NUKOLLO-829004 format. One record per residue (C-alpha): residue number from 1; residue in three letters; x, z, y. Coordinates in Angstrom, 2 decimals. Layout:
<nodes>
+-----+---------+---------+---------+---------+
: num : residuo :       u :       w :       v :
+-----+---------+---------+---------+---------+
: NUM :     ALA :       X :       Z :       Y :
...
+-----+---------+---------+---------+---------+
</nodes>
This chain:
<nodes>
+-----+---------+---------+---------+---------+
: num : residuo :       u :       w :       v :
+-----+---------+---------+---------+---------+
:   1 :     UNK : -111.99 :   98.80 :   35.15 :
:   2 :     UNK : -112.10 :   95.92 :   37.56 :
:   3 :     UNK : -114.00 :   95.04 :   40.71 :
:   4 :     UNK : -115.76 :   98.38 :   41.24 :
:   5 :     UNK : -117.59 :   98.10 :   37.92 :
:   6 :     UNK : -116.53 :  101.55 :   36.77 :
:   7 :     UNK : -117.06 :  103.04 :   33.32 :
:   8 :     UNK : -119.25 :  105.84 :   34.74 :
:   9 :     UNK : -121.81 :  103.16 :   35.70 :
:  10 :     UNK : -122.62 :  102.71 :   32.01 :
:  11 :     UNK : -124.27 :  106.16 :   31.96 :
:  12 :     UNK : -125.70 :  106.59 :   35.47 :
:  13 :     UNK : -129.23 :  105.33 :   34.68 :
:  14 :     UNK : -128.84 :  103.00 :   37.66 :
:  15 :     UNK : -129.91 :   99.42 :   37.08 :
:  16 :     UNK : -127.97 :   98.20 :   40.12 :
:  17 :     UNK : -124.62 :   99.29 :   38.68 :
:  18 :     UNK : -122.76 :   98.18 :   35.57 :
:  19 :     UNK : -119.54 :   98.50 :   33.64 :
:  20 :     UNK : -117.35 :   95.43 :   33.53 :
:  21 :     UNK : -113.84 :   95.56 :   32.13 :
:  22 :     UNK : -110.97 :   93.23 :   31.38 :
:  23 :     UNK : -108.71 :   96.15 :   30.40 :
:  24 :     UNK : -108.04 :   96.40 :   26.68 :
:  25 :     UNK : -106.04 :   98.96 :   24.77 :
:  26 :     UNK : -104.87 :   97.80 :   21.34 :
:  27 :     UNK : -107.23 :   94.83 :   21.66 :
:  28 :     UNK : -110.32 :   96.96 :   22.40 :
:  29 :     UNK : -112.33 :   97.89 :   25.47 :
:  30 :     UNK : -113.50 :  101.50 :   25.48 :
:  31 :     UNK : -115.28 :  104.17 :   27.48 :
:  32 :     UNK : -115.17 :  107.90 :   26.81 :
:  33 :     UNK : -117.71 :  110.24 :   28.34 :
:  34 :     UNK : -118.94 :  113.80 :   28.25 :
:  35 :     UNK : -122.63 :  114.70 :   28.21 :
:  36 :     UNK : -123.66 :  117.48 :   30.59 :
:  37 :     UNK : -124.71 :  119.53 :   27.54 :
:  38 :     UNK : -124.49 :  119.08 :   23.75 :
:  39 :     UNK : -126.99 :  116.52 :   22.43 :
:  40 :     UNK : -128.26 :  115.35 :   19.03 :
:  41 :     UNK : -129.50 :  111.78 :   19.58 :
:  42 :     UNK : -131.28 :  109.87 :   16.81 :
:  43 :     UNK : -130.38 :  106.37 :   18.02 :
:  44 :     UNK : -129.08 :  104.44 :   21.01 :
:  45 :     UNK : -129.64 :  101.25 :   23.02 :
:  46 :     UNK : -127.79 :   99.09 :   25.50 :
:  47 :     UNK : -128.94 :   97.16 :   28.54 :
:  48 :     UNK : -127.06 :   93.91 :   29.12 :
:  49 :     UNK : -125.58 :   92.94 :   32.48 :
:  50 :     UNK : -127.42 :   91.56 :   35.48 :
:  51 :     UNK : -125.81 :   88.14 :   35.00 :
:  52 :     UNK : -125.72 :   88.09 :   31.20 :
:  53 :     UNK : -127.85 :   84.94 :   31.21 :
:  54 :     UNK : -125.02 :   83.02 :   32.85 :
:  55 :     UNK : -122.10 :   85.01 :   31.41 :
:  56 :     UNK : -123.41 :   85.74 :   27.93 :
:  57 :     UNK : -119.88 :   85.67 :   26.50 :
:  58 :     UNK : -119.16 :   89.10 :   28.10 :
:  59 :     UNK : -121.82 :   90.83 :   25.97 :
:  60 :     UNK : -120.49 :   93.06 :   23.14 :
:  61 :     UNK : -120.56 :   91.52 :   19.67 :
:  62 :     UNK : -118.80 :   94.24 :   17.65 :
:  63 :     UNK : -118.48 :   97.92 :   18.52 :
:  64 :     UNK : -118.16 :  101.48 :   17.28 :
:  65 :     UNK : -119.61 :  104.70 :   18.67 :
:  66 :     UNK : -117.76 :  107.96 :   18.07 :
:  67 :     UNK : -118.68 :  111.55 :   18.86 :
:  68 :     UNK : -117.29 :  115.05 :   18.73 :
:  69 :     UNK : -118.50 :  118.53 :   19.61 :
:  70 :     UNK : -115.43 :  119.87 :   21.42 :
:  71 :     UNK : -112.75 :  118.21 :   23.50 :
:  72 :     UNK : -109.98 :  118.98 :   21.00 :
:  73 :     UNK : -111.90 :  117.83 :   17.88 :
:  74 :     UNK : -111.17 :  114.62 :   16.00 :
:  75 :     UNK : -113.56 :  111.71 :   16.69 :
:  76 :     UNK : -116.36 :  111.21 :   14.12 :
:  77 :     UNK : -117.50 :  107.64 :   13.54 :
:  78 :     UNK : -121.26 :  107.47 :   14.17 :
:  79 :     UNK : -121.98 :  103.75 :   14.37 :
:  80 :     UNK : -120.05 :  100.66 :   13.34 :
:  81 :     UNK : -121.81 :   97.38 :   14.13 :
:  82 :     UNK : -120.74 :   93.75 :   14.10 :
:  83 :     UNK : -123.45 :   91.28 :   15.08 :
:  84 :     UNK : -122.13 :   88.60 :   12.69 :
:  85 :     UNK : -121.48 :   90.84 :    9.69 :
:  86 :     UNK : -124.50 :   93.14 :   10.00 :
:  87 :     UNK : -126.94 :   90.39 :   11.06 :
:  88 :     UNK : -128.55 :   92.77 :   13.51 :
:  89 :     UNK : -130.94 :   91.47 :   16.16 :
:  90 :     UNK : -129.39 :   93.57 :   18.94 :
:  91 :     UNK : -129.40 :   90.68 :   21.43 :
:  92 :     UNK : -131.23 :   87.50 :   22.35 :
:  93 :     UNK : -128.44 :   85.27 :   23.70 :
:  94 :     UNK : -128.79 :   84.34 :   27.35 :
:  95 :     UNK : -131.29 :   86.99 :   28.42 :
:  96 :     UNK : -130.63 :   88.88 :   31.65 :
:  97 :     UNK : -130.74 :   92.70 :   31.72 :
:  98 :     UNK : -132.06 :   92.78 :   28.20 :
:  99 :     UNK : -132.52 :   96.02 :   26.27 :
: 100 :     UNK : -130.99 :   95.85 :   22.83 :
: 101 :     UNK : -133.03 :   96.77 :   19.81 :
: 102 :     UNK : -132.91 :  100.45 :   18.87 :
: 103 :     UNK : -129.61 :  100.97 :   17.10 :
: 104 :     UNK : -129.40 :  103.71 :   14.47 :
: 105 :     UNK : -126.34 :  105.77 :   13.74 :
: 106 :     UNK : -125.21 :  104.32 :   10.43 :
: 107 :     UNK : -122.45 :  106.76 :    9.55 :
: 108 :     UNK : -123.42 :  110.32 :   10.45 :
: 109 :     UNK : -126.20 :  111.60 :   12.69 :
: 110 :     UNK : -124.69 :  113.42 :   15.65 :
: 111 :     UNK : -125.51 :  117.12 :   15.94 :
: 112 :     UNK : -124.78 :  119.03 :   19.12 :
: 113 :     UNK : -122.10 :  116.60 :   20.27 :
: 114 :     UNK : -120.94 :  116.53 :   23.86 :
: 115 :     UNK : -118.13 :  113.95 :   23.82 :
: 116 :     UNK : -118.67 :  110.28 :   23.00 :
: 117 :     UNK : -116.61 :  107.10 :   22.84 :
: 118 :     UNK : -117.89 :  103.52 :   22.89 :
: 119 :     UNK : -115.25 :  101.15 :   21.57 :
: 120 :     UNK : -115.90 :   97.40 :   21.74 :
: 121 :     UNK : -113.66 :   95.22 :   19.59 :
: 122 :     UNK : -115.23 :   91.84 :   20.32 :
: 123 :     UNK : -117.40 :   90.17 :   22.94 :
: 124 :     UNK : -119.11 :   86.81 :   22.44 :
: 125 :     UNK : -115.95 :   85.03 :   23.59 :
: 126 :     UNK : -114.87 :   86.31 :   26.99 :
: 127 :     UNK : -111.71 :   88.25 :   27.81 :
: 128 :     UNK : -114.04 :   90.72 :   29.55 :
: 129 :     UNK : -116.93 :   92.92 :   28.47 :
: 130 :     UNK : -119.99 :   93.92 :   30.48 :
: 131 :     UNK : -122.97 :   96.24 :   30.05 :
: 132 :     UNK : -125.48 :   97.73 :   32.47 :
: 133 :     UNK : -126.42 :  100.93 :   30.61 :
: 134 :     UNK : -126.06 :  102.84 :   27.34 :
: 135 :     UNK : -129.00 :  105.10 :   26.43 :
: 136 :     UNK : -129.32 :  107.78 :   23.75 :
: 137 :     UNK : -132.78 :  108.25 :   22.20 :
: 138 :     UNK : -133.90 :  111.71 :   21.05 :
+-----+---------+---------+---------+---------+
</nodes>
């Protein structure tokens, strides 16, 4: 991560921090995190960056969410969304600190999972990606 915009900021519930990354692995930006206890969320949301009005191209346009119960387990695909292909209304281009629509898990509802991975394959054109928060809804 670059410029003090660490991955942990995506899950700190702090609106003054964010995750911003130019680091890609195999063409993707990703964050892996562990919940403090196993959770079974029904859906999730994002909050766009504090300057997403000016730098809209950093906002995710295609992503996957994975989960697993134990550290050594294989990742299970929970959500696979591409704004263009799925025609979802996750974002209103140019809005600042905008909450996405509620995004459902379209592959398999997570049950008692503690490890998660957000993998972004495409932004709206930038060589960086930026988000303020990721929330799970119960």
